[in-house]
N, C-alpha and C positions, 0 to 999 in steps of 0.2 A: 769668600765671596767676590766674584768679578764686580769690577767697578769701570764704567765707560763715562766718556764724555757725551755720547748720544747712544740712547737706545729707541729703535724704531719698531713700532707694533705694527704687523702687517707688512706683505712682501709684495703687493700688487705694484703698477708701475709707479704710482707716487712713492710707497714705501722703498722700493729696491733702489729707486734713482735717488731719493733722499739720502740712503746709507751710502751709496756711491760716492756722491758729491760731499757728505761729510768727512768720508774716507780721504777723498783727495784734498780736501782742505786740512789734514792732519790730524781729525779727531779720531780717537778710539771709539770703534762704531759697533753695535751688534744690532741684530735683527731678528724678531721673533715672529713665527708663523705657526700658527694652529694646524695647518694642512702638512701633508707629507711633501708637496710640492711647492715651489716658491712661484712667483708671479700673480698670485691672486685670482680674481673673477676674469679680469680681462685674458690673462693667457690660458687660464686653465678651462674656464667654462663660459667666456665672453668675446671678446673681439677677435682673438686670434681663431679659436675652432671656428666660429660663425664664418669668417673669411674664407676658411681652407673649403668649407662646404658650398658657399656661395661660388666660390671659383670652380670647383667640381661640376656644381650642378650647372653652371653656366658652360663649361665644357659640353656637356651632355645635349643641352639645348641647341647649342650651335650645331652639334653632329646632326642630330635629328632634323633641325629646322633650316639650317644656313648652309651646311656643307656643300648640297647640291647646286646650291646657287653659285657658289665658289668653284664650280667644276670639279668637286671631289665626290666620287661616287664610291659609297662603301657596301659592297655586297653583302645580303644577311640583315637580319634584325639587330638594331643597336639596344641594348639592353643595360638597365641600371642593375650593378651591383653595390647595393646600400651596404653591406657588411664591409667590402673592399673601401668603399668611399668613407665609411666611418672610421675604418683602421687608418687609413691615410690620413685623416683629420687628427686622430689622436697622435700619430707620428710626428706630424707638424707642432703638436702641442707638447709633447715629450721635447724634442730637439729646441724648442724655445725655452722650456722651463729649465731645461740642462744648462743652457746659456747664462741663466740667471745663476745656478749655481756656480758656474765659471767665474762669472763678474764678481761674485762673493769672496771666491778664494782669491782671485786676482788682486782684489782691495784690501785682503786681510780683514774681513768683516766677520765676526763670530755669528754663527746661526744658531738659533736655538729652536727647537720643534716643541710647540705645547702653547697655551692659551696663556696671554699675558695679561695679568691683572694688577693693578694697583694696589701695593700694600698702604703706601703713601706717596709723598710727590716725587719722592726719589729712589724708592725701592719698588722693584716689580716681580712678583712671585709667577713663575712660568710653569703652568701644571700640564706636563706631557707623559711620558713613560715614566720619568720620575720627576719630582718636585724639586725645584731650585728657584734660588733668589738672586736677583742682580742688583746693583745699585747704579743709577743714571744719573748724571747733573743734570740733563736735559733729557725729553722723551718726545718723539714724534709719534703721533696716532695716526695712522693711515690704514685702518681695518675696515675701508669700503662700505660697500652695500650689499645688500639682499634682494631677489625679488619680491615686489609687492603682491597683494592680492585684494581681492574685495571681502569684507566681512562674511558674506554668505556664502561664499565659495570654499568647497573643501576641495585641496590640491591633493588626488592620491598620487600622483607622479607617474602613472599610469596611462591613464586618459584623459584626465584634466592634469594638465601639465604646465610646468616654466619652462624658460628658455634652457635651462639646465639640462632637462629631460629631453627636449626637441632636439639637442645636439646628439644625442645616441639612441634614436628610434630603431628599432630592427626591422620595420616596415615601413613603406611609403604609406601616409594615411589615404583612406577613399576620400572623405570630406574634413579638413581641417579648419575648424571655426577658430579665429583668432579675435580674442578680445584685446582690443587696443590698436590703435592704426597710428602708433609711433615707430621708432626706428627697429626696435627689436623684432616686433610683429611684424612689420613689413619684410624684414630681409629674410627672417626664418620661413615666413610665409611664400616668399619667392623662392626659396629653396626648394619647398616641397611642391611648390605650383609646377615647377621646371621639370620636376621628377615622376609628374603626374598626378597629383592630388588636386581634385576641388578644392578652392580656398574662398573662406569668406571672411571678412574682416568686419568687426562690429565695432564703432567708434562713438563714444561720448558726445565728442564736441562735433561742431557743423563741418569738419574737414579733417583728413590725415595729416600726420605731423604739424600737428596744429601750434607749435612753438615757433616755426620758421615762415618765412614769408609766404604770404598767400598766394602768390602766384608760382611758388614752387609747388605748395600743394594742389592746387588746381591741374597744373602740368601732370605731376606723378599720378595723380587721380585719373586722369585721361590715359596715361601709358598703361596703367596697372588694368584699367577696364579692358583695354586693348589685348593686354596679356591673359583676358578671361579671368581675371578676379571677380569676386562679387565684394563690392563695398557697402556697407550700410553706415553711413555718418548719422550724426543726431540721433542715437539709439543707445537707451539707457538701460543695459543690461541688469536683469532683477534676479534671476535664479540660474543655476548651472547645476544639472544633477545628470548623473552616471545612472545609467540602466543597462546594466550587463556590458556589453561592449560598445554601446551608444551612449552620446552625452546630448543632452536635450538643454540648449539656451533659449532662454526667453528674455525678450526684449520689449520696450516700448519704444515706438520709433516717435518722430518729432509731432505727430498728431494726436499721439497718445494711444494709439493703437498696439495691442500685443502682437510681437512678432515671435513666431517659434521656430528655430533650427535645430537640425539634427546631424550630427557628425559622428565619426568614429574617434577622432580626437579633437580637445579644445586646448588652444595654448593662450595662458594667461598672461599678458604682456602688458599690464597698467602702470609700468614704470617701476622704480626701484626705492629701496627705503634705506637710510644709513643704518650702518650693522656696529652696535657699540655693546653686544650681549657680554658678559662675561668680564668687562672691562673693569668694573668696581670703580668708576669715574669719580664717584662722590668722595671716595677715600683720599683721593689726592687732590680734591677741591675743584674738580673740573665741571663745570655748568654744562647740562644738556637742555638744549630749547623744547618746546613742547611739540615739534614736529621730528624730535629725536635727533637733531644734529647738534653738533660740539659748538659751543658758543665760542667765536675768538673775534678778536680785533684785528684791524689793518693788517698786522704783522703776523697773522695766522697764529698768534697768542691766545691760549685759553684764560680762564680766570686764575689757572696756576702758572706764574711768570716763567716758569722753566720747561712749560710743557705746551707743546704746538699741537696742530691738527690740520690734516690736510686731505684734499680730494672727496669722495663722496659722503666722507662723515661729516662736511662744513657745508656751507651755504654755496649755491653756485651748481653750473650745469655738470652731471655726473659723466665726466669724459674722462678718459684715461690719459691724454695729453695734458688737460688741464691740473690734474693730479702731479704728473711729472714736472710742470711748470712751479707748481707750490712745494715741491718736494726741493728744487733746488733754491727755490726762494728762502725756505726755512733754513736749510743749511747754511746758505751764505748769509742769512741774518744773525745765526748763532754765531758764526764765525765773525761777527762785526763788519760785515759788508752792507752796502744799500743797494740790494737787487729790486727790481720792481716786475710787476705784473700788470698788463691791460686786460682786463677781463672783457672788454670790449671787442679784443681782436682775438680770440681764441674760437679758431673756426668749428663749425659742427658738422658732419657728413652723415650721410644716409648710404649704406653701401649695396641698395640695390642696383639694379640695371635697368635704365640708366642711374647713374650715382647721381645724389643731390648735395650741394656743398654750399655754405655759406658763411660769410664772416660781417661783423658789424651790424649796422642796424637796419630793421626792415622797414617797409615804406609804412607799416600800420604804427610802427615805433615812431618814425619821424613825424607823421599826422598828429600822433597824440601829443607830442613835443611842440607841435607849431612851426616846425624847422621847414622851412622853404628849401625844396629840393628839385631836382630835375632828374630825369630817367633816360638811360640809354640801354637799349636791348638788342640781342643778334641771335637769331634762330641758327642751332646747329646744324641743320639740313643745309642752309647755304654755304657750308664748307667742303671744299674738295676732299680733305681729309675724311669726313664724315661719309661722304658718298663712297669713298674707296672701302671704307670698313662697315658700312651698312648701319652705321649708328646714327639715324637722323634725328631721334627725337632730342627735345630739349633746347635750352636757350642760355645765353649769360645775359643777365642784368646788373648795370651798374647803377647805382644813385651817387649823386653827387651835389653837395651845396650850392644852391642856384646862384649864390653871389660870388662865392671862391672857387668853385670848381673841386674843392676838395672830396675826394671819394670817402663816401660815409657808410657804405654796405655795397657788399659785391653777393648776388647770389646766382648759381647755376645749377641746371640740371642736365645732364650728359655725360657721354662716354669719358671716363676720366676725370670727372670733376672732383672726385678727391684728391687727386695729386694737384688739378690746376688750382685750387683755392689757395695754395701757398704762394703762388705770385700775387693775388690780392693781399694776403697778409703783411707780405713784404711791403706791397706799395703803401698800404694804410700805415704801417709802422712807421715809414718815412712821411707820412701826410703827403702823399703825392696827389696831384689833381688828377682828373679824366684827361686832362689833355696829356699830361706827362705819359701816361700809359698809353695814349694812342699815338705817340711820336715814338715809342719804343719799337724795334724791329723784332718782329716775330717769326720764326724760321715758318717755312712754307714747304708742305701742307702739315699743319698741325692742328691739335683742337683747341690750343690756347690763342690761334688765331681771333676766335671769337671773343675773348677778352678785350683785344685791340680793336675790335670791330664795335663791341658794346661800348668801349669809351669814345671812340669816334662819334658813335649815335648820340653820347652824352653830351659831345662838345659839337654843337651848334647843328646836330642831327645829320652828320656827314660821314656815314658809314658807307665802304666803298661798294660792299659786295651784295647789298640788297636794294 
């Protein structure tokens, strides 16, 4: 029987990063993955493939709608080759997952393929092509999540689909009904909207991206409607039925009136649930909450002191980069170090176009806590860079403490917001004030000038370009 200092169950961003950091710290490390490729949901059927399709569809939309404005004439009809687009997406996935294979070899991490199941707190049975058992002084559970559904919905993976199937459709839907106005639904809805589908979003809450600042929700709603999305907020779905090649969705609107929608595909994107199937957690003394999450303390330690859990199986936002931070945190904790994570400073991003990004507190949260704050906001359309690239939608909003001027939250929607949010994270990690940021030189012309201008607006309302 092979023995290890650390065994990691699950090879998504949290798991493989935890394994690498453990190996870097001198621990003999193994990683267990039930699928044939490493990388978990994110690399195989989540973040990476969805961004590949978002980029491809964005290029297509630019060619059809915007090239002429840029003085680029393309003779003949521009067509979508969905098969080739999906194949390119897969090649990106294959390259990325292959990179994880390389990193495991480089760091001398043993890889086991199969389902990892606890025999007890220090022994793991791996059921794959053959059954084997390993011993581990410490174990990190990083088994991720699976798409959630609603109890009355039967997902057939053909017409009623999850994000996994939406990444490999063989045709562009005529009418895609998206249940759920969160990150996944809006991103994949935009992919197929660009390619020619009619897209209808049905959201239970009174706004899309309901966990983000309401200003971002309102602006994204406006932009998507301009892109010809149909968005039905405050709608409670009560039935989804497939009739041949048609899907019929019935929902009650906020007045209690029944609304019927008919499409050829229905994407169910109502969130994700922790995945612990087959783990046999109870055999190791690991407690799981009523919500299906693994119970952990502030050190991400489970009820079994030598077993830790990270990422989507524990409380908090289901984000790949949050899982990575937790993977490093646990590896360093096991090594006797004193790492830290500030969960308030884990950014969130929606990769629609324009992109949406945020870090820190929303206005709603500050109001609920009774914190006195001030707001500085700057529109993207006032930037020369935005006019040059024709990306005029959106804004940057900075929330700062009214008395100390410390930045409490940054919320942005616009081109490259996913990249720009890192500046806000750095500023808040160092507890910068709005005035600190306002006095930093930002290259001109760039999108990031909107951050400086929003900081100026929060500092005695002195933005320069509005």
